[in-house]
C-alpha positions in Angstrom: -9.6 7.7 2.3 -9.5 9.4 5.6 -8.8 6.2 7.5 -5.6 5.4 5.5 -3.5 8.0 7.0 -4.3 6.8 10.5 -3.7 3.2 9.7 -0.3 4.0 8.2 0.6 6.2 11.1 -0.5 3.3 13.5 1.5 0.9 11.4 4.6 3.0 11.6 4.2 3.4 15.3 4.0 -0.2 15.9 6.7 -0.9 13.5 9.1 1.6 15.4 8.2 0.0 18.7 8.9 -3.4 17.6 12.2 -2.4 16.0 13.2 -0.6 19.1 12.4 -3.8 21.2 14.1 -6.1 18.8 17.3 -4.0 19.0 17.6 -3.8 22.7 19.1 -6.9 23.9 18.1 -6.2 27.5 14.5 -6.6 26.9 12.4 -9.3 25.5 9.5 -8.5 23.3 6.0 -9.9 24.0 4.4 -12.0 21.4 1.3 -9.6 21.5 3.4 -6.9 19.9 4.4 -9.1 17.0 0.9 -10.3 16.6 -0.4 -6.8 16.4 2.2 -5.9 13.9 1.1 -8.9 11.9 -2.3 -8.1 12.0 -1.7 -4.4 11.2 0.2 -5.4 8.0 -2.5 -7.8 7.0 -5.0 -5.1 7.3 -2.9 -2.8 5.4 -2.3 -5.2 2.5 -6.1 -5.8 2.3 -6.7 -2.0 2.2 -4.0 -1.7 -0.5 -5.5 -4.5 -2.6 -9.0 -2.8 -2.6 -7.2 0.8 -3.5 -5.2 -0.9 -6.3 -8.4 -2.5 -7.7 -10.1 0.8 -7.7 -7.1 2.5 -9.2 -6.8 -0.2 -12.0 -10.5 0.1 -12.8 -9.9 4.1 -13.0 -7.1 3.7 -15.4 -9.2 1.3 -17.5 -12.2 3.9 -17.6 -9.5 6.6 -18.6 -8.1 4.3 -21.4 -11.8 3.8 -22.6 -12.3 7.8 -22.3 -9.3 8.4 -24.4 -10.1 5.7 -27.1 -13.7 7.2 -27.4 -12.5 10.7 -27.6 -10.0 9.8 -30.4 -12.7 7.9 -32.2 -14.8 10.8 -32.1 -12.2 13.1 -33.3 -12.2 15.3 -30.1 -10.1 18.3 -29.8 -6.4 18.2 -29.3 -6.8 19.8 -25.8 -9.4 17.3 -24.8 -7.1 14.2 -25.8 -4.1 15.9 -24.2 -6.2 16.2 -21.0 -7.2 12.5 -21.2 -3.7 11.5 -21.6 -2.7 13.6 -18.5 -5.4 12.2 -16.6 -4.5 8.4 -17.6 -0.8 9.3 -16.6 -1.8 10.5 -13.3 -3.9 7.4 -12.5 -1.2 5.1 -13.8 1.2 6.7 -11.3 -1.4 6.6 -8.5 -1.8 2.8 -9.2 2.0 2.4 -9.2 2.3 4.2 -5.9 -0.2 1.9 -4.6 1.6 -1.1 -5.8 4.7 0.0 -4.1 2.8 0.6 -0.9 1.4 -3.1 -1.0 4.9 -4.4 -1.8 6.2 -2.5 1.3 3.5 -4.0 3.4 4.1 -7.6 2.1 7.8 -7.1 3.0 6.9 -5.8 6.5 4.6 -8.7 7.0 7.4 -11.2 6.1 9.7 -9.4 8.5 7.4 -9.6 11.4 6.8 -13.2 10.8 10.5 -13.7 10.6 11.2 -11.9 13.8 8.3 -13.7 15.6 9.7 -17.0 14.4 13.2 -16.0 15.4 12.0 -15.0 18.9 10.3 -18.4 19.5 13.3 -20.4 18.7 15.7 -18.3 20.6 
């Protein structure tokens, strides 16, 4: 978890550098910048997939705990706490899915930029 902010910061830095280069018509960007962007995006996607899998497992565990507490007639406060935890974990999984989608979009854009530069 401590690596994620650094990876995201690096990805944003490289993306910003690639955007600055692609908008400046006076300079030509190097393929290595595009390659590093693509590699960073692939790493981000892999990390997001792992985080999503863990988050989905946590959601499943929360569902099972809620069902068990309901079956054992746990207190209303305990069931409410289980529901709150389940909502929180579902929201976390949803945000990871959004990050994964963003990383996939970034990867497609980087591939498109690289292809466009080669054919220009």
